[in-house]
C-alpha positions as CSV (number, residue, x, y, z in Angstrom):
1,M,-0.3,0.5,-0.2
2,S,2.9,2.3,0.9
3,Q,4.2,1.9,-2.5
4,V,0.9,2.3,-4.6
5,T,0.8,6.0,-2.6
6,S,4.1,6.7,-2.6
7,L,4.1,6.3,-6.1
8,R,0.4,8.7,-7.0
9,K,3.1,11.3,-4.9
10,R,5.7,10.7,-7.0
11,H,3.6,11.2,-10.8
12,Q,2.1,13.6,-8.6
13,F,4.5,15.4,-7.8
14,N,6.2,15.0,-11.7
15,G,3.6,16.5,-13.5
16,R,3.5,19.3,-11.4
17,M,7.3,20.1,-12.4
18,I,6.9,19.5,-15.8
19,R,4.0,21.9,-16.1
20,I,6.2,24.8,-14.6
21,I,9.1,23.7,-16.4
22,L,6.5,23.7,-19.8
23,L,5.6,26.8,-18.0
24,I,9.2,29.2,-17.5
25,S,9.6,27.5,-21.3
26,F,6.8,29.4,-22.6
27,L,7.8,32.7,-20.2
28,F,11.6,32.2,-22.8
29,F,9.3,32.2,-25.6
30,F,6.9,34.4,-25.1
31,G,10.4,37.2,-23.6
32,R,12.4,36.8,-27.4
33,F,8.8,37.0,-29.7
34,V,8.7,40.0,-28.2
35,Y,12.1,41.3,-28.3
36,S,13.0,40.2,-31.7
37,S,9.4,41.5,-32.4
38,I,10.3,45.5,-31.4
39,G,13.9,45.0,-32.7
40,A,11.9,44.2,-36.2
41,W,9.8,47.0,-35.7
42,H,12.5,49.3,-34.9
43,H,14.8,48.5,-37.8
44,H,12.1,48.6,-40.0
45,Q,11.2,52.4,-38.9
46,D,14.8,52.6,-39.9
47,K,14.9,51.5,-42.9
48,K,11.5,53.4,-43.5
49,E,13.1,57.2,-42.8
50,S,16.1,56.2,-44.5
51,Q,14.6,55.7,-47.3
52,Q,12.1,58.7,-47.2
53,S,15.2,61.2,-46.5
54,S,17.1,59.2,-49.7
55,Q,14.0,59.9,-52.0
56,S,13.5,64.1,-50.6
57,Q,17.9,64.2,-51.1
58,Q,17.2,62.3,-54.8
59,T,13.9,65.0,-55.8
60,P,15.6,68.2,-55.7
61,S,18.5,67.5,-57.4
62,V,15.7,65.8,-60.1
63,Q,13.9,68.3,-60.5
64,A,17.0,71.3,-60.6
65,N,18.3,69.5,-63.8
66,D,14.5,69.0,-65.6
67,R,14.6,73.3,-65.3
């Protein structure tokens, strides 16, 4: 009887540990996703700004040549 009870307690403990480990892994995964999303968004904004500034620099020179 005592072996059966200890196995059940061990199974409950293992199930709880698995849930905790999965929760921690999910939190790491979610944190990395948020971190990379923020970095990608900033990179996209910088790229968009640099394209706009290069287009604004090219536009006046083209207009000056047309006159």
